[in-house]
C-alpha distance (Angstrom), angle and dihedral (degrees) to the residues before:
residue distance angle dihedral
M1 . . .
K2 3.80 . .
L3 3.80 119.1 .
V4 3.81 125.6 -175.0
L5 3.82 117.7 -155.1
T6 3.78 105.5 -152.2
A7 3.80 124.4 -159.0
L8 3.80 123.1 -173.6
N9 3.80 102.6 -167.0
A10 3.80 125.5 -162.6
K11 3.82 91.2 -123.2
Y12 3.79 136.9 15.4
V13 3.82 92.5 -115.7
H14 3.81 92.5 58.1
T15 3.79 124.5 94.1
N16 3.79 125.2 -154.2
L17 3.79 112.3 -121.8
A18 3.81 96.0 -175.1
V19 3.82 98.1 61.9
R20 3.79 90.7 47.7
Y21 3.79 90.9 53.9
L22 3.81 90.5 50.8
K23 3.79 93.3 50.4
E24 3.80 94.8 46.4
Y25 3.81 94.0 43.9
S26 3.81 91.3 56.6
K27 3.79 96.6 34.1
N28 3.81 96.6 118.6
L29 3.81 94.0 56.4
E30 3.78 120.6 102.0
Y31 3.78 101.5 -109.3
Q32 3.78 137.2 96.0
C33 3.81 113.7 -105.7
L34 3.78 124.8 -175.4
I35 3.81 131.4 179.6
K36 3.80 118.7 -143.2
E37 3.80 116.7 -173.6
F38 3.78 125.7 -167.7
S39 3.78 138.7 163.0
I40 3.80 123.8 -115.1
N41 3.80 84.8 -122.7
D42 3.82 90.5 65.9
Q43 3.78 118.9 100.7
L44 3.80 113.8 -93.5
E45 3.81 91.5 -132.0
N46 3.81 91.9 53.1
I47 3.81 92.2 51.0
L48 3.80 90.3 49.0
E49 3.80 92.7 49.4
A50 3.82 94.2 46.9
T51 3.80 91.1 49.3
M52 3.79 97.8 44.1
E53 3.80 94.5 48.1
E54 3.81 87.0 67.7
K55 3.82 88.2 65.1
P56 3.81 94.3 -139.1
D57 3.77 127.8 -172.7
V58 3.81 91.7 -152.0
I59 3.81 131.3 22.6
A60 3.81 117.5 -161.5
F61 3.80 121.8 -162.5
S62 3.81 126.8 -155.2
C63 3.82 102.2 -143.2
Y64 3.82 127.7 -151.0
I65 3.80 135.8 154.9
W66 3.81 91.1 -97.8
N67 3.81 96.1 54.6
I68 3.81 108.3 25.7
E69 3.81 95.9 99.3
M70 3.80 90.4 52.8
V71 3.82 90.6 45.8
I72 3.82 90.7 54.9
K73 3.82 91.9 49.6
L74 3.80 91.9 47.7
S75 3.80 90.7 49.9
T76 3.79 90.7 56.2
L77 3.80 92.6 47.5
I78 3.81 93.2 47.0
K79 3.80 91.6 54.3
K80 3.81 90.6 48.2
V81 3.79 90.6 53.5
N82 3.81 94.4 44.1
K83 3.79 121.1 -3.1
N84 3.81 91.0 -167.9
I85 3.80 93.4 68.0
E86 3.80 108.8 99.0
I87 3.81 121.5 -139.5
L88 3.81 126.7 -147.9
Y89 3.82 124.3 -168.3
G90 3.79 130.2 -160.9
G91 3.78 140.9 154.0
P92 3.82 138.3 82.6
E93 3.80 95.9 -61.4
V94 3.82 92.6 63.0
S95 3.81 100.6 31.9
Y96 3.81 99.9 86.8
D97 3.80 103.8 45.3
G98 3.79 99.2 24.6
K99 3.80 98.9 148.4
E100 3.79 93.7 47.9
F101 3.80 92.4 45.9
L102 3.80 95.6 47.4
Q103 3.80 91.0 47.7
G104 3.79 90.4 57.3
V105 3.81 101.2 47.6
D106 3.79 137.7 63.2
G107 3.80 95.5 -114.1
D108 3.78 128.2 105.9
Y109 3.82 110.5 -144.6
L110 3.79 139.1 29.9
I111 3.80 133.3 -169.2
E112 3.80 117.5 -151.9
G113 3.80 120.1 -155.2
E114 3.79 126.1 -9.6
G115 3.76 106.4 10.2
E116 3.79 110.7 -164.3
E117 3.83 99.7 89.1
P118 3.85 97.2 35.7
F119 3.82 89.4 48.4
R120 3.79 91.7 52.1
Q121 3.80 90.7 49.5
F122 3.81 89.8 47.0
V123 3.80 90.2 55.5
L124 3.81 89.8 49.0
Y125 3.81 88.6 51.4
K126 3.81 90.6 52.1
L127 3.80 88.0 50.7
N128 3.83 89.1 53.7
R129 3.78 91.6 -110.6
G130 3.79 100.7 114.5
S131 3.79 148.2 21.2
I132 3.81 120.1 -96.3
E133 3.81 92.2 -148.5
E134 3.80 92.1 66.0
I135 3.80 98.5 51.8
P136 3.85 109.0 112.3
G137 3.78 114.7 -129.8
L138 3.81 94.5 9.0
L139 3.81 119.9 126.6
Y140 3.80 122.0 -173.1
K141 3.79 142.6 171.6
D142 3.78 118.3 -109.8
G143 3.79 124.5 -146.3
Q144 3.81 91.6 -78.7
G145 3.81 94.4 48.2
N146 3.80 94.4 -104.1
I147 3.80 117.8 144.2
K148 3.79 114.2 -114.6
G149 3.78 135.3 170.2
K150 3.79 143.5 71.0
S151 3.79 120.2 -56.1
N152 3.80 93.9 -169.9
F153 3.79 115.5 91.0
D154 3.78 138.0 -173.6
L155 3.81 128.7 -121.2
L156 3.77 116.3 -119.4
D157 3.79 127.4 -127.0
M158 3.83 101.8 -112.3
N159 3.80 91.6 -139.0
R160 3.80 90.6 62.8
L161 3.78 90.7 64.2
P162 3.81 113.5 103.2
F163 3.79 122.1 -132.4
P164 3.83 101.0 -89.6
Y165 3.83 96.8 -151.2
R166 3.81 98.9 48.1
D167 3.81 95.7 123.2
E168 3.81 99.6 32.0
L169 3.78 118.7 101.3
E170 3.81 104.7 162.4
F171 3.80 115.9 75.0
K172 3.79 101.7 149.9
N173 3.83 113.1 150.7
K174 3.81 91.7 -1.6
I175 3.80 133.3 119.9
I176 3.79 111.1 -135.5
Y177 3.81 119.1 -147.2
Y178 3.78 121.2 -149.7
E179 3.80 134.3 -176.4
A180 3.81 124.5 -151.9
S181 3.81 95.7 163.4
R182 3.79 142.8 13.7
G183 3.77 127.3 -145.2
C184 3.79 133.5 28.9
P185 3.82 131.4 -111.6
F186 3.79 91.4 -140.6
N187 3.79 131.6 76.6
C188 3.82 107.3 -143.7
K189 3.79 108.7 171.1
Y190 3.81 96.3 -137.9
C191 3.82 94.9 52.9
L192 3.80 129.7 84.2
S193 3.80 91.2 -147.1
S194 3.81 87.5 73.9
T195 3.81 91.3 65.7
I196 3.82 92.6 73.7
R197 3.78 117.5 50.4
G198 3.77 124.4 -140.1
V199 3.79 136.5 29.0
R200 3.82 125.7 -104.0
F201 3.80 119.9 -160.2
R202 3.77 133.0 -156.6
E203 3.80 115.0 -127.9
L204 3.79 108.8 -86.4
D205 3.81 95.9 -132.2
L206 3.80 89.5 53.5
V207 3.81 90.7 50.5
K208 3.81 91.5 50.1
E209 3.80 91.3 49.7
E210 3.80 93.2 50.6
L211 3.79 95.0 45.0
T212 3.80 89.1 50.2
L213 3.81 88.9 57.0
L214 3.81 90.7 52.0
M215 3.79 91.6 48.7
E216 3.80 91.5 49.3
R217 3.81 89.1 53.3
G218 3.79 91.4 56.0
V219 3.81 100.1 -111.3
A220 3.82 108.7 176.5
L221 3.82 99.3 -158.0
V222 3.80 131.4 19.7
K223 3.81 114.6 -172.0
F224 3.78 116.8 -161.3
V225 3.81 110.4 -142.7
D226 3.82 92.0 -159.9
R227 3.80 107.9 130.4
T228 3.83 95.6 -136.0
F229 3.78 108.0 7.3
N230 3.80 96.0 -172.0
A231 3.82 95.1 48.2
N232 3.81 83.9 113.3
R233 3.81 101.1 46.8
D234 3.79 95.9 -167.3
Y235 3.81 93.0 49.2
A236 3.80 92.4 48.6
R237 3.79 93.9 45.6
K238 3.80 93.3 51.6
L239 3.80 92.8 50.8
W240 3.81 92.6 45.2
Q241 3.81 89.2 51.1
Y242 3.81 90.4 51.7
L243 3.81 93.8 47.6
K244 3.79 90.9 46.4
E245 3.80 92.0 58.6
V246 3.82 101.0 44.7
D247 3.79 120.3 97.7
S248 3.79 102.0 -121.5
S249 3.80 142.9 125.3
T250 3.83 92.2 -146.0
C251 3.81 116.2 119.8
F252 3.81 119.8 -144.1
H253 3.81 122.7 -151.0
F254 3.82 119.5 -155.6
E255 3.80 133.9 -179.2
I256 3.80 105.9 -140.4
S257 3.79 142.9 167.7
A258 3.80 104.6 -120.6
D259 3.80 93.5 -160.2
L260 3.82 89.1 63.5
L261 3.81 91.3 60.9
T262 3.80 116.0 109.8
D263 3.80 130.8 -153.4
E264 3.80 87.0 -100.8
D265 3.81 90.1 54.5
I266 3.81 92.3 50.0
E267 3.80 91.4 49.9
L268 3.80 90.4 51.6
L269 3.80 96.1 42.8
S270 3.81 92.8 47.7
S271 3.81 88.7 61.5
V272 3.81 97.3 49.8
P273 3.84 114.2 115.5
K274 3.79 111.2 -94.6
G275 3.79 112.1 -95.4
R276 3.81 94.5 19.1
F277 3.84 95.1 106.2
Q278 3.79 138.1 34.8
F279 3.80 119.6 -167.9
E280 3.80 125.4 -156.8
I281 3.79 110.9 -163.7
G282 3.79 120.8 -169.2
V283 3.79 108.9 -145.0
Q284 3.84 95.1 155.5
S285 3.83 93.3 174.8
T286 3.80 138.5 0.1
N287 3.81 92.2 -153.6
E288 3.81 105.2 109.0
Q289 3.81 93.4 -150.2
V290 3.81 92.1 50.8
V291 3.80 89.6 49.8
R292 3.81 88.8 53.4
N293 3.82 91.2 46.3
I294 3.79 90.3 60.8
T295 3.84 93.1 40.2
R296 3.78 90.9 -121.1
T297 3.79 117.7 162.1
M298 3.79 110.6 -140.1
N299 3.80 140.4 136.5
L300 3.81 101.1 -144.1
E301 3.79 96.0 -170.8
K302 3.78 92.3 51.6
L303 3.80 91.6 43.3
G304 3.80 91.5 55.6
H305 3.80 91.6 46.5
R306 3.81 92.9 51.2
V307 3.82 93.7 45.9
K308 3.80 90.5 51.9
E309 3.81 89.9 50.6
L310 3.80 90.4 52.1
C311 3.81 90.9 46.8
L312 3.80 89.9 52.1
A313 3.81 90.6 54.1
N314 3.83 87.4 54.3
N315 3.79 95.3 -161.4
I316 3.83 102.8 101.1
H317 3.80 124.2 63.7
L318 3.82 107.0 -125.5
H319 3.80 123.1 -153.3
L320 3.83 116.9 -175.9
D321 3.80 123.3 -166.5
L322 3.80 131.1 -147.3
I323 3.81 126.2 -176.8
A324 3.81 121.9 -148.6
G325 3.80 118.7 -153.8
L326 3.79 98.6 40.2
P327 3.82 116.1 149.6
G328 3.80 110.5 -84.9
E329 3.82 94.6 12.4
S330 3.82 110.3 122.3
F331 3.81 124.7 -172.7
E332 3.81 90.5 -96.5
S333 3.79 91.3 47.4
F334 3.80 91.1 51.3
K335 3.79 89.1 49.9
E336 3.81 89.5 55.9
S337 3.81 90.7 47.3
F338 3.79 90.3 52.2
N339 3.79 93.9 48.4
R340 3.78 92.4 49.2
V341 3.79 92.9 49.3
Y342 3.80 90.3 45.9
S343 3.80 89.3 54.2
F344 3.81 89.2 59.0
G345 3.81 88.3 66.7
P346 3.84 103.9 -131.3
H347 3.80 121.4 172.2
V348 3.81 92.2 -124.7
I349 3.81 133.1 26.6
Q350 3.78 111.6 -165.3
L351 3.80 115.1 -159.0
G352 3.78 107.0 -157.5
F353 3.79 130.1 177.4
L354 3.79 125.3 -130.9
K355 3.78 115.4 -96.0
L356 3.80 118.7 -162.4
L357 3.78 99.2 -139.6
K358 3.78 123.7 -161.7
G359 3.78 109.6 -99.8
S360 3.80 95.8 20.2
K361 3.81 123.3 125.7
M362 3.81 88.7 -126.5
K363 3.80 89.6 61.9
E364 3.81 89.4 55.0
E365 3.82 90.9 52.5
E366 3.82 97.5 47.6
E367 3.82 94.2 116.5
Q368 3.80 93.5 47.7
W369 3.82 91.4 58.8
G370 3.79 97.4 33.3
M371 3.78 91.6 -114.9
V372 3.78 113.7 -177.1
Y373 3.79 111.3 -177.2
S374 3.78 141.4 162.6
P375 3.81 113.8 -81.7
Y376 3.80 87.2 -147.1
P377 3.81 126.2 78.8
P378 2.98 128.0 -55.3
Y379 3.87 84.8 32.8
E380 3.79 93.4 -142.4
I381 3.79 123.0 -173.9
I382 3.82 116.7 -97.1
R383 3.81 98.2 -179.4
N384 3.79 141.9 -35.3
N385 3.81 139.6 -171.9
D386 3.80 92.0 -73.8
I387 3.80 106.1 38.7
S388 3.80 130.9 35.4
Y389 3.79 131.1 -134.7
E390 3.81 89.8 -111.7
E391 3.81 92.0 52.5
L392 3.80 91.5 49.9
L393 3.81 89.3 51.6
I394 3.80 89.0 54.1
L395 3.81 90.1 50.9
K396 3.81 90.1 51.4
K397 3.79 88.7 57.0
V398 3.79 90.9 47.0
E399 3.81 87.4 50.7
T400 3.81 90.5 55.9
I401 3.80 92.0 50.4
V402 3.81 93.9 46.1
D403 3.78 91.5 48.9
K404 3.80 94.3 50.0
Y405 3.77 101.1 38.8
Y406 3.81 105.5 26.9
N407 3.79 106.8 25.7
S408 3.80 94.3 46.5
G409 3.80 90.0 61.8
N410 3.81 89.8 -144.3
F411 3.81 98.4 110.7
N412 3.81 103.8 40.3
N413 3.81 98.8 129.3
I414 3.80 93.3 43.4
L415 3.80 90.3 52.2
S416 3.79 91.7 48.2
Y417 3.81 91.2 53.5
L418 3.80 96.9 44.6
M419 3.79 95.8 42.4
A420 3.80 90.9 63.0
N421 3.82 86.6 72.4
F422 3.82 93.7 60.8
N423 3.79 134.8 67.1
S424 3.79 93.2 -121.8
A425 3.79 143.8 -1.8
F426 3.80 90.8 -103.6
D427 3.82 91.6 52.3
F428 3.80 89.4 54.2
F429 3.81 95.1 49.6
L430 3.81 90.6 43.9
S431 3.80 91.2 51.7
L432 3.81 91.7 48.5
A433 3.82 90.6 47.7
K434 3.81 90.8 52.3
F435 3.81 89.2 48.9
F436 3.82 90.2 52.6
Q437 3.79 89.6 49.5
K438 3.80 92.8 49.1
K439 3.81 92.8 49.9
G440 3.80 94.3 44.4
Y441 3.80 93.6 -118.6
F442 3.81 92.9 137.0
N443 3.79 89.0 61.2
R444 3.79 100.2 54.7
S445 3.76 140.9 47.0
I446 3.82 115.0 -91.5
S447 3.80 123.7 -156.7
G448 3.78 121.0 -130.3
V449 3.80 95.5 -106.9
E450 3.80 91.4 47.2
Y451 3.80 91.3 65.5
Y452 3.82 86.7 66.7
R453 3.81 94.8 46.0
I454 3.81 90.8 53.2
F455 3.81 89.2 65.6
I456 3.80 89.7 63.5
E457 3.81 92.1 50.7
F458 3.78 90.8 46.0
Y459 3.81 93.5 49.2
K460 3.81 93.8 49.7
E461 3.79 92.4 49.5
T462 3.80 99.7 42.3
I463 3.81 108.8 22.7
G464 3.82 117.9 18.2
D465 3.81 150.7 -61.4
D466 3.82 103.4 -98.0
L467 3.79 102.4 97.4
T468 3.81 98.4 168.4
V469 3.79 98.5 105.1
L470 3.80 95.3 35.4
K471 3.81 92.8 53.4
D472 3.79 90.8 50.4
I473 3.80 91.7 52.3
I474 3.80 92.8 44.3
K475 3.79 89.0 51.8
Y476 3.79 92.0 50.9
D477 3.81 93.6 50.5
Y478 3.80 91.5 42.7
F479 3.80 93.9 55.0
T480 3.79 91.6 46.0
I481 3.81 90.6 73.8
N482 3.82 106.0 13.7
K483 3.79 137.0 71.0
K484 3.78 112.9 -75.6
S485 3.81 94.9 -145.0
W486 3.82 96.8 74.6
L487 3.79 129.6 54.4
P488 3.83 118.4 -162.1
D489 3.80 112.8 -116.6
F490 3.81 93.3 -117.9
L491 3.82 91.3 62.9
D492 3.81 129.7 71.3
K493 3.79 125.3 -126.2
N494 3.81 89.6 -149.5
A495 3.80 92.5 -165.9
S496 3.79 122.5 101.4
K497 3.79 123.3 -143.3
E498 3.80 89.3 -108.6
E499 3.79 91.8 52.8
E500 3.81 91.1 48.5
K501 3.79 90.6 49.8
V502 3.80 92.9 52.3
I503 3.81 92.5 48.2
K504 3.81 93.1 49.3
E505 3.80 90.5 50.3
L506 3.79 89.6 51.3
L507 3.79 90.7 50.6
I508 3.81 91.4 53.5
N509 3.81 99.9 38.5
E510 3.80 102.6 36.3
Y511 3.79 106.3 21.1
N512 3.83 99.5 39.9
I513 3.80 95.7 -121.6
A514 3.81 105.5 163.8
T515 3.80 95.5 -153.8
T516 3.77 137.4 5.3
K517 3.78 92.0 -147.2
G518 3.80 108.0 127.1
I519 3.80 90.9 20.2
Y520 3.81 117.1 128.6
I521 3.79 124.4 -168.6
Q522 3.79 125.3 -158.8
G523 3.79 126.4 -176.6
Y524 3.80 125.0 -141.6
S525 3.80 128.1 -162.8
I526 3.80 91.2 -147.0
D527 3.78 133.9 45.5
I528 3.78 90.5 -91.9
N529 3.80 94.2 -173.6
K530 3.80 91.0 57.3
F531 3.79 90.5 52.2
I532 3.80 93.2 47.8
S533 3.81 91.1 49.9
N534 3.79 101.7 38.6
D535 3.83 109.9 7.4
I536 3.83 88.5 -113.6
V537 3.81 119.8 144.5
D538 3.82 108.7 -145.5
Y539 3.81 116.4 170.9
K540 3.78 95.4 -136.6
K541 3.78 112.9 132.2
C542 3.77 116.2 -127.7
F543 3.79 140.7 167.1
L544 3.78 126.4 -136.3
V545 3.79 120.2 -151.8
Y546 3.80 113.8 -145.0
K547 3.76 133.0 -169.4
N548 3.79 118.3 167.5
E549 3.77 97.3 -62.7
K550 3.79 121.4 107.8
V551 3.79 91.8 -116.9
P552 3.81 126.9 49.6
V553 3.80 115.4 -98.6
K554 3.80 97.1 -145.5
T555 3.80 141.3 15.0
F556 3.81 125.3 -151.0
Y557 3.79 124.5 -173.3
Y558 3.78 120.6 -142.3
E559 3.80 94.7 -113.2
E560 3.82 90.1 54.6
I561 3.78 94.1 62.2
I562 3.81 103.6 28.0
P563 3.83 113.1 56.9
S564 3.79 113.6 -137.6
């Protein structure tokens, strides 16, 4: 028997952990198993062709909200090409209404819940070594198309899971997903993790051994899929200590609850090599009543304190999440949540929108909160009793602006300068989003340099006409990430040929620079270094000397090069 495990990932760089577990867990059985990975951006016809050319007996799909519509279409096409090929479904998107889903598609089997053991037993059944009726969590169609099988499923001992990347050596340009635990100690209504109580952990020594293998193979990024990695503080601390001490360039991404961090954790994390860890912290809302509405357990004051401590250490990339559309969260309330999270100082603020997932408690309470949502994946909120459709559309535009201008980290000094003219961070991003909408910028492609020019337009229309300081700050941020040899036409060089000549002579005669080839000089009307360091505008002309580095290599002040 030949079985193809098919993964339709959200992006090319992603890898599918689930199909690898299934293959490894049934590796010693006498059948041919092949993994085929695609992106949802691939053409449907190309996926079909690549799958069918393997001439499989069974095709198994890993189903999620981002790929389920494509999975259904592929199922139909597969059966049209060869009706004898059997189709098996599994994954979170089909685990909570399995009978209804299987009845409505062209496939033959469906696994609800954790799939490793049911999949292994399914393979044994196909090899005539077991009974299909006894497989826990497996649903199937009988000869008349009726749905049979057991919906109840068992939870697996995490230590029985094999290492899913044992035979893989090439990870270039790929994100690797890893699982040290399953389950979550919390009971958030919007999350599927709340449907199964308790947390199961993999033995720490086993985790260390497997992560060491990934590091030795040169993996750039390992993302832990654990819902709350530091739910067990001692477990988390021991692994962090181990990863801190290893000599590796691998970065590890964890989802954590910041309010669970202790002083001991902060001391440890503050000493981790820069770039070794990334933390994703789900805040969701800072409105205490909203937090209670979703039965989320969180100490907001402590969370903010811990995030600020981590920001101060400046060695871990911090990504904080908010969710719009939660019950009880109005537009004004969301604004306050955003401003509070912004004040924590994370590197990234992710504005998400509530999704009413099958099997979640939130889905059961949709009428209570007036939830109107899309019937199509990913089942995103359209409106509820507290926030309108129009307000959610505005927040989507704010999300786009925040992601481009704040989360990229490329415009930090510009944002700092402009934001001083608004009552809050949210007011600034909202104003910029409305400006984009007015000018039609959301509806067309914008070049990289144009994102800087838009600030000048925005300033003139909403703040004032004196662009001197703004242009200086735009120029500084622009040259931090762009080539130094070209200055956009909306910015001023602010350095005469005579001034450049004097500076180059100083570099050769007094600073032992052998050649000024590849040296670029830009003038600034203000002491730009003072603004970058302290947000202070001091009209003291200076010149920055650039090579190819991100930061200037030398600063000269006007009085240093032009005798009075």
